[in-house]
C-alpha positions as CSV (number, residue, x, y, z in Angstrom):
1,M,11.5,53.5,-38.3
2,N,10.6,53.1,-34.6
3,T,7.2,51.8,-35.6
4,K,8.7,49.1,-37.8
5,V,11.1,48.0,-35.1
6,F,8.2,47.9,-32.5
7,V,6.0,45.8,-34.8
8,L,8.9,43.5,-35.6
9,A,9.6,43.1,-31.9
10,M,6.0,42.3,-31.1
11,A,5.8,39.7,-34.0
12,I,8.9,38.0,-32.7
13,N,7.5,38.0,-29.2
14,V,4.2,36.4,-30.3
15,V,6.1,33.7,-32.3
16,A,8.4,33.0,-29.3
17,V,5.6,32.8,-26.8
18,A,3.1,30.7,-28.9
19,P,4.7,27.3,-28.1
20,M,4.5,28.0,-24.4
21,W,0.7,28.7,-24.7
22,A,0.3,25.4,-26.5
23,Q,2.0,23.5,-23.7
24,Q,-0.1,25.0,-21.0
25,K,-3.2,23.0,-21.8
26,S,-5.4,22.0,-18.9
27,P,-6.1,18.3,-18.5
28,D,-9.3,16.9,-19.9
29,A,-12.1,17.4,-17.4
30,N,-13.7,14.1,-18.2
31,L,-10.4,12.2,-17.6
32,L,-10.0,14.0,-14.3
33,A,-13.5,13.1,-13.3
34,Q,-12.9,9.4,-14.1
35,L,-9.7,9.4,-12.2
36,E,-11.3,11.1,-9.2
37,K,-14.1,8.5,-9.3
38,R,-11.5,5.7,-9.2
39,L,-9.8,7.5,-6.3
40,A,-13.1,7.6,-4.4
41,Q,-13.6,3.9,-5.0
42,S,-10.1,3.1,-3.8
43,D,-10.7,5.3,-0.7
44,S,-13.9,3.5,0.2
45,E,-12.4,0.0,-0.4
46,S,-9.3,0.9,1.7
47,K,-11.6,2.0,4.6
48,R,-13.7,-1.2,4.3
49,L,-10.8,-3.7,4.2
50,T,-7.9,-4.7,6.6
51,G,-4.5,-6.3,6.2
52,A,-2.9,-6.9,2.8
53,P,-6.0,-6.1,0.7
54,K,-6.2,-2.7,2.5
55,S,-2.5,-2.1,1.7
56,L,-3.1,-2.8,-2.0
57,W,-6.0,-0.4,-2.1
58,L,-4.0,2.3,-0.3
59,L,-1.1,1.8,-2.8
60,R,-3.6,2.2,-5.7
61,E,-5.0,5.3,-4.1
62,A,-1.6,6.9,-3.8
63,K,-0.8,6.1,-7.4
64,I,-4.0,7.7,-8.6
65,E,-3.5,10.8,-6.4
66,K,0.0,11.2,-7.9
67,I,-1.3,11.0,-11.5
68,I,-4.0,13.5,-10.8
69,E,-1.5,15.9,-9.3
70,R,0.8,15.5,-12.3
71,L,-2.1,16.1,-14.7
72,K,-3.2,19.2,-12.8
73,A,0.4,20.5,-12.8
74,G,0.6,20.1,-16.5
75,Q,3.2,17.4,-16.4
76,S,3.1,14.5,-18.9
77,V,1.7,11.2,-17.8
78,D,2.2,7.9,-19.6
79,P,-1.1,6.8,-21.2
80,K,-0.4,3.3,-20.1
81,E,-0.6,4.4,-16.4
82,I,-4.0,6.0,-17.0
83,D,-5.2,3.0,-18.9
84,A,-4.1,0.7,-16.1
85,I,-6.1,2.8,-13.6
86,L,-9.2,3.1,-15.7
87,S,-9.2,-0.6,-16.4
88,G,-8.7,-1.5,-12.8
89,R,-5.3,-3.2,-13.3
90,V,-3.3,-1.0,-10.8
91,N,-1.8,-2.8,-7.9
């Protein structure tokens, strides 16, 4: 009797925990590499420029950093935001 209860408890535990494992996926390494490349580009441009153009590149850099942090934390990110960064339309 105790064995059956133990097996049942373990089965329920596995079923309850499985969705949490599925949600804890790590972000795509290729995507992170592309975003970090864009971050490095923004950083180099912001160091090269001055005035309003520099401000735009710094803003872009901050947005990219925020998205990278959210991805690494396992939070959801709108695909439109990622597409905008990768296509160079972030300002």
